[in-house]
N, C-alpha and C positions, 0 to 999 in steps of 0.2 A: 804471473810475474812479468816485469818489463822485459827481462832478458831470457829467462828459461823457455820462453816460447820458441826459441830457436832450436831447442833440443829435438823436437819431433821432426822438424823440417830437414835435419841433417842425419836423422837416425839411419835412413835407408843408404845414404851415400857412404857412411862411415862404418857400417856394420854389415853390409851386404857382401855375400860371397861372390867374387868375380865370375862372370859368365864364362862358359867354356868357349874355346875358339871354334870358328866354323871354317872348315877347310876351303869351301868354295868361295869364300869372301875375297873379292879381288882388291877392295880398297876399304879403309876404315870408315865407319860412320862419321859424318861430318862433325857432329857434336862431341866426338871422342878423340879427334885428332890431336888435340892439345892437352888431353888429360895425362896425368901422371901414369906411369906404369902400374899394372894391377897390384903388384906387390907393395906399392907405396900407399895404396888405399885400403888394403886388406887389414882387418883388425888383428891385433896381437892378443891372443887368448892366454891370459894368465891370471893368477890370483892377485887381487889388489894388495899393494903393500902399504907401508907407512907413508911413503912419499905420495902415493896416489890419494890417500885420505887427506894429506896436507894440501895437495892441489885442489881437492874438492872443497875443503874448508876455505881456502883462499879465494876460490871463485864465488863461493856462497857469500863471503864477506864483501867481495867486489860488487856483485849484482845486488846485494842487500843495501849497499851504499848508494845505489842509483836513486833511491827514493828521497833521501835527504839532500842529495845533489840537485835533483829536480826542484825540491822545495826552495832551496837557496836561489836557484836560477830564476824561478818564476816570481821571486820577490821583487825584481826590478825589470824583468824582460817578459814580454807576453808569451804564453804557452806555445803559440804557433812558431814563433821565432826561436824559442828554446829548442823545439823539436827539429826545425830546419837546420839550425847550426850544428846540432848533435849529429844529424844524418850526413851533413857535408863532411865533417871531420872524420866520421867513421868510414864513409865510402871512399874518401881519398886514401886513407891509410890501408884499407882492405885491398883497394885496387893496386896499390904499390906492392903489397905482400903477394897478391895473386899473380902479378907479373913476375915477381922474383921466383915464384914456384912454377912458372910456365903454364899457368892456368888461364884459359879464356873461355868465354861463352860462345855458343853458336850464334850465327847471324841470321838465321831464318826468322821471319816476322812472328810466326805462331809461338815459337819458344820465347822470344823476347817480350811478346805481349803477356804470356802467362807469367814470366818472371816479374814484369812490371805490376801485374795485378796482384800477385802473391806478395810482392814487396809492400804494396799499398796496405793490403789487409793485415800483414804481419808486422809492419814497421810504422808507416806514416800514420795510419789511423789510430792504433793502440797507443803509440808514443804521445800523440796529440791529446787523446782522451785522458791519459794519465797526468799529463802536464796541466791540462785544463782543470781536472779534478783537484789537483794538489794546490791550486791557488787558494782554496778555502779549507781543505781537509789536511790533517797531519800526515806526514810521511809514513809513520808506522801503521796508521790506519790503512793507507793505500797499499802497503805491503801485505797486509792481512787480506784485503779484498782481492788482490792479485793471486793469492795462494790457491784460489779455486780453479786456476787454469787447467791443471791435469784432470780434474774432475769433469770440467766442461768438455775437455777433449774426449774422455770416455763416453760422455752423453751423446756428443755429436757423431762419434764413430758408430755408436749403436743405431742412430737414426739414418745415417747416410752410407753405411757400409754393410756388407753381408757377412764379413769375417769376424767383426769385433763387437759381438752383442753383449749386453749387460748380463751378468749373472747376479746372484743374490748379494755377493760381497761388493761388487761394483755398484749395484743399485743402492745398497745401504751407505756406501761411501759417498755417492752423489747426493743422497738425501741428507746426510750429515753436513756436507758442504753448503747445500742450500740453506739448511737450518742455521749454520754458522753465520751466513750472510744476514739472515733475518734477525738473529740475535745481535749481531754487530750494529746494524743500522737501527733496529727497533721497529716493531710492528706499527706503532703509532706514526713514526716518521715516514714509513713506507706508504702509509695510507694518505698522509698529508702532502707528500712530495714537495718539501720545501727546497730552498736553494742548495743547502748542504747535502740533502738527500739526493738530489739530481746529480751533484758532482760525485758522490759516492757511487751511484749507479753507473756513471760514466766510466769510472775506474773498473768496476765489475764488468762492464761491457767490453773493455779492453781485453780482459781474460777470454771473453767469447771470441774476440777477433783472433787471438792466438790459437784457440781451438780450431776455428775455421781455417786458419793458415796452415795448421798441422796437416789437415786433410788435403788441402790444395797442393802443398809442397810435394806430396807423394808422386804427383804427376811429373815432377822434375828430377826424380831419382836417376842417377847415372851421370849427371853433370858434375864437373869439377867443383867440389864444395866450397872452396874459398872464393873462387870466382863467382859462384852462385850467390853467396851471401853479399859479396860486393855489389852484384847486380841488384839485389833486393834494396840495398842502402841507397845506391845511386839513383835508381828509378824513383824511390820514395823522395829523395832530396829534390829531384827534378819537378815533383809535384808541389812540394811544400815551400821551396824557395820563392817561386813566383807569388804564391799565396801570401807568404810572409811579407814580401816587398809591397804588395798591394794593400793588405789589411793593416799591418803593423808599422809600415814605414820605419824600418829599424834605424835609419840614419838620424831620425829624430829622438831616439831613445837615449837614456842616460844610465846605462847599466853600472851597477856597483862592481868594484874589482873582485869581490867575492862571487858575484854571479858569473862574471866572465870566466873566472877560474873554475867554477863548478861545472859550467857548460863544456868547457875545454876538456876537463877530466872525464866528464860523462861521455863525450864523444870518442875520445881516443882510448881511454882505459876501459871503462865499463862496456862500451858498445863494440869497439873494434877489437882490442886485445883480449877482452873477455870472450869474444867469439873464438878467437884463435886458441885460447886456453881450453875452452870447451872441447874443441876438436882434438886437442892433445889428450885430454882426459878420456874421451870416448874411444880414441884409437888405442890407448894403453889398456883400458879396462872394460870397454863395452858400454852400451847404452843403459843396460839394466843398473849397473853400478852408478852411472852418472845420474840416473833419475832420482837419486837420493837428494839431489840439489833442491828438489821441490820442498823438502823439509827445512833446508838451511836458509834459503833466501828470506822467507817471511820472518824467521827468527832474527836473522841478522838485521832485516829491515827495522823491526821494532827496537832492537838494541841500539843501532846507530841513531835512530830518532831520539832515543832517551839520552844517549851520551853526547851527541853533537847539538841537538836542538832542544834539549831539556823537555821532551814530550813525555807525558805520563799516561800510558794507555789505561783506559777504564777497565773495570772488572768485566763488563760485557765484552770488550775487545779481547781480553785474555781468554775468556770462555769461548768466544767465537774462533780464536786461533786454535785452541785445543780441539774443538769440533772439526774444523777444516783439516788439520793435520791428521786427526783420527780417521777422517773420511779418506784422505789420501792413502793411509796405511791399509784400510780395508779394501780399497780399490786395487791397490797393488797386490794384495793377497789374492783377489779375484783374478787378476791378470796372470799371476803365477800359476794358479790352478788350471787356467785355460791352457797355458803353454805346456 
């Protein structure tokens, strides 16, 4: 999904137990000097209540709406410029909020380079792929394709880590998800690789980007989370804005008022404030509760496409959605058994 890819990158920061103090330490580590006190970042363990489910539904609806907003935006604005504008708006708002919270990133080149690379893999590239794909495919279809993101993360974790190997439930979940993609696109179209198929695969590739990003971001655990996300967005914008100016020459465009409104809402609400709401929910209830968002976003994505854009998902699309969501459920069961 366009936004739930951020879940894994903030999991360690928002749910980790604060490290014990070391008596011999004479000065704080450089990257933690501006961090909030440990009790501000520690999770609050409690049973989710009605308000928590309400917040989860709200965020699922917000992130699900990202797909129809992108579809409106790319109607008169090239995908690269849509993504660049979205990232600029989100990074500015997140930087302001991070400053208000007293959060800053370290200044050492190695950390900043990793932040920039992770931001590119987790924001600039997948956002661009999704926008480019949605020039030709429906928003609801894009939401279904992105639903495989958590399954891709399980598969990549099995390949590249020693701690999170697939068990039979995870393996069956991943297989169901891949089967859902095949059903959605169609075996014949996959074999012929037409224009529409390539764009569908581009959106699916965005899910792979989020999976890779989830593994990369683990190396940045311990940094102030709001400042970290702002850094991701800002570094991504620094790459895409020049590219947009060179490729699209946005001063020559004639965007419709609806496209301008859609891109503005996408950047400020879905991308920036959606991230803040995600952090609030994870802090209140934990990452396990929050992971249920993976079921909500594709459902809301299909629903918004139907209500706003009058899209009618095919029978294959609905079957594929059921297969992917079932796969996520199986994989979650496998993860719970491991823990």
